[in-house]
N, C-alpha and C positions, 0 to 999 in steps of 0.2 A: 504494500500500500504506500503510494507516494504521499508525502506531506505537502501542504499548500506551499505555493511559491509566491513571493520570496519569503524566507525566514530571516528576521533581523536579530543580530546579536545584541545582548544587553546584560545588565547585572541586576539581580533581585535586590530591591530595597526592603520590601516587606510584603507578606501575604496577609490579608485581613478580610473579615466578614465573609469567610469561606470562598467567595467567588470573585474576589478582587485582589490584584497584585500591583504594587507600585514598582516600576522598573525604569532604570536609567539605560537608555540605548547607547551603544557606542557612538560617540560624538557629543554626548552630554544631554540630549533631550530626555526629559522625564515624562513617562506615560502611565496611564492606568490601563491595565490589561485584564480581560476576563480570565478567571482561573477555572477551567472546566473540570474540577475535581472537588467533590464534597468531603473527602477524607481529611485527615489532619496533615497529610503530606510530611509526616515525621521522617526525618533524614533528607528531605528534599526541599526544605524551605529556609535554608540558612542564608541570611542576608549576605550579599556580596557574591553569591553563586552566579556563574555564567549561565545564562538562559537564552532561549531562542523563542521568538514570538512571530505569529503569522499576522498578516494584514488583510482586512476585509474592506471592500469598497461598497458593501451593502448599505444604502442610506437608512435602512430601517433599524440597523443595529445601534444600540446605545454606546457600545464600546467598539472601537475600530480594531483593537489589537486582542489577540488571544495567546496566552502563555502555552507553549507546546512542549518544550524540552527544558531539562536542567542538567548541568554537568555535575555529577556526584561520583566520588571515588574512582575517577578515571574513565567513567562511561557516561553516555547520554542516557537519560531516563525519560520515558514518555509519560507525561502526567495526564494527558487528555483522555477522560473516560468515555468519550464518544467514539473512540476507535476500536476497542476490543471486540465488540459484536461484529463489526465489519471484518476485522482480522480473522476471527474464528470462522466466520462464514466462508471467507476466501480460502482458509486452510482446509475446510471440509470439501469445498468444490474443487480445489486443486489436488486433493488426495494426500495432503501433508499430514492431516490428523487421521491416522489410520483407524483409531478407535471409534470414529464416528462416520464410517462409510456405510453404504447400503441403504441410504434414505434419499429417494429421488426428489422429495419435496421438502423445502426449507421455508418455514414461516417465521416471522419476527413479531415480537411484542404481542403475543397471543394471551388473552385473558385465561386465567386458571386459578384454582384454589380459592382462597378468600380474598377477593379484590386485589389479586396480584397479576402481573404480566410476566410471562417467561421470555427470556431473551431470544432463544431459538427453539422452535418446535420442529423436530425432524420426523417425517412421516414416510412410511411405505404403505403398501396395500392394507396390511393388518398390524402394523407396529407404530408405536409412538415413542419418541425419545425427547424428554424435556431437558434443555440445557440452560443452566444458569451460569452467567459469565461474570467473573470478578477481576477487576484490574488491580494489579499488585505493583506497588512502587517501593515498599519498605524492605530493605535488606540490612541484616546485622550479622557480621562475621561470616559472610558467605551464604547465609540462609535467608531466603525470601519468606516474609511473613504477611499474613492477612488475619484480621484487619489491622489498620493503623490507628483505629479509634474504636471505642465501643459502638457496635452497630446493631440496634434492635431490628432494623430492616433486614440485615443479613441473617439474623437469627430466625426471623419469620420465613425467609426464603428456604432455610434448611428444613423447617417444619413442613413447608409446602412440598418440597421435593420428596420428603418421606411419605407424604400423603399420596403422591403420584405412584411411588413404588408399591404402596399398600393397595392402590387401585389396579395394579397389574401392569403398569407402564415402566419403561426404563427412564431413569433420572440421572443426570450428570451435573456435577458442580465443576466448572472449568476455571482454573486460575491462570490468568495471562500475566506473566511477569515481564514488564516493559523495561528491563535492564539486564545486562550480561554478567554482572559481578556476583553470581550466585550459583550454587551447585545443587540445591534442593529447596523444597517448599515445606512449610510447616504452619500450623495455626499459631497465632500470636496469643498464647495463653497469658503472657505477662501483661497484655493490654486488655483483652476481653476473654476472660476464663469461661464465661458462659457460651460464647461462640465456639471455643475449642471443645467444650463438653458436647454441644449439639452436633458439631462436625463429626466427632467420633461416634456418636449415637447414630447419625445419618449413615455413616459408612457401614456400621454393623447392621443397619436396617436394609442395606442394599443400594444406597445411593453411591454411584461411582464418582471418584474424585480424580480429576486429571489436572496436571499443571504443565504448561509449556512456556519456554523462555522465548523472548522476542529479541531480535537484533534491531537496535534503534540507532539510526544515523541521522545527520542533518537533512537528509533528503527523503528517507523512507523508513518504514517499520515493517519487518517481516518475521513470521514465525520461524524459529530456529530448530528446537528439538524439545522432546518431553523432559520434565524434571521429576526425579523421585519425590514422593510426598511422604514425609515422616509424621505419623500420627502418635 
């Protein structure tokens, strides 16, 4: 998946109010950029970090700029949570994600459970596979962790997936890690212990857990390879 062009270099001043970031572009201009990530961005929001932002010419947008990437620990990290669903769908269609092959129909944002929407619904003539996708940006000591803040919504999604398995369907939780400085995936028990407990419960109930690493560059993001998940 190619990133928007052009991307401008800058330095993070601060991230605030969840969806706003003050950034100083190379050359000295200070801007307010949209931050397309509702998480805490723990490890990715250090003031002074090198960042890259995209520019929109859409007159309907309140903010012209969008924060896309941040340089952390020698790698680019993709923070935009609007991309993972597209990346995973492309990975399925291109045969990269071998675990999710055999479904000729792919639907997005389908209502299910109790007032929820599934990221991807894979269908064949007599099978359904519910795929919930989580964007991962937090890495500590080579381990990718989710979540980076307490997530009641994420806990609800785990319960919904368990419900789909109980109803006789296949359910998959897919972690997409948008950085390359990691070698495995794990629940962030030190941040949200209840999410970790539910994740293990979901796994025992039959929910499949997949994690893939993505290569992030200043021009594109692409799925790389699966990561082992340590529960």
